[in-house]
N, C-alpha and C positions, 0 to 999 in steps of 0.2 A: 335247426335250421332258421326257424324265425329271428332268433337272437342273432346269427351270424348275419343275416340280411340288414337287422337293424344297425348292427355295428358297422358294416361296410357301408351302409348310407350316410351313417353319421361321419364317417372318417372322410367321405367325399364330399361334404357340404362345404367345408372351406374352399376346396378347388373350385367349385362353382361361383363362390363370392370372390374369390380372387380375380382383379382385373391386371390385363396386361398393358401393354404401351398403345394398341391398337386404337384405344378411345380418345388418344391424345393426337393434336395436329402436330406433328413432327417436322411438318414443312415451314412451319412459322414460330421460330424460338422466341421467347420472351424473356426480358430481363427485368425481373420486379425487386424494388428495395422497398423495405418498410419494416414496421415494428411488429414483433410476435404478439399477437392478441391471445393466443390459445395455443398450447402446445400438447400434443400426444405422442408418447414414446412407446406404442405398443404393437403387437403384432396383428395383422400381417404387415402393415406399413405404419411407419409414424406419419404425422401430419402437423400442420401449424396453420392458424388463421393469420394471414398476414395482412395488415393495414397498410395499404398503399393510397397514395392521392386519388381520392374519387372512388375507390373500391376495396372491399375486403376480400381477400382470395382464400379458397381452402386449398392449401398446397399440400399434394399428397407426396411423402417422401420415401426413403427406402425402409426396409425391414430394420428395426433395431439393430440386430446382431451385426448387420452390414454397416451401419452407421457407426457402431461402436469399435468394429474392427478398423475402421478407416479414420478414426480419430475425432468422432462426432459424438460426444457424451451427451446424454439428457440435459446437463447443466448448461450446455453452449446455446441450447435452443429455448430457454427459458423465457416466460412472458416478459415483455419490456425489451427483450433483446432486438438490435437492429441486424437485418439479414438482408442479402441480396441472394435471389435465385435464379437461375437460367431454367426455365420450365417450358411445358407445352399445354396450351390450353385444352380442357376437355371439348371434344366436338358437340356434345350433349347437354353439359352442364357449364354454363357461361361463367360460373364463379369458382370453377375448380381446374387446378393445374397441377401436372406432375413433374417434379424437380429432376433435372439431369445434375445438377451441382448446385451447391449451397456455401455462401460466404459469410462468415461470422467471425467477429474478432480478428479480422486480417487473415483468416484460413479459409482456404477453399477445399472442399471436400466433394470428390465426384460419388455421386449416388446411384447411378446406373452399374 
């Protein structure tokens, strides 16, 4: 029984760590353009550090499987790439935003 409870608890941890859209101010969309300074293409969500004039944003992207399925492979968001995101600022973390869509290399991909 202890092993079962331990396994159930461990399986539930990612659900607690996962955040939804409620943390982000969807009433005020931002359009951010800049250079990718850091790129992560891992679960549960990809992310980039986006250097914009005056500020570097941590932009939360979609899960890698969704980005891949919609035509945004890892190579497109490599360090040094110029991208534009339409995103929403995190209400509690002033340097974080979550992207609704991303444009890179002339291609726009819906992430939500």
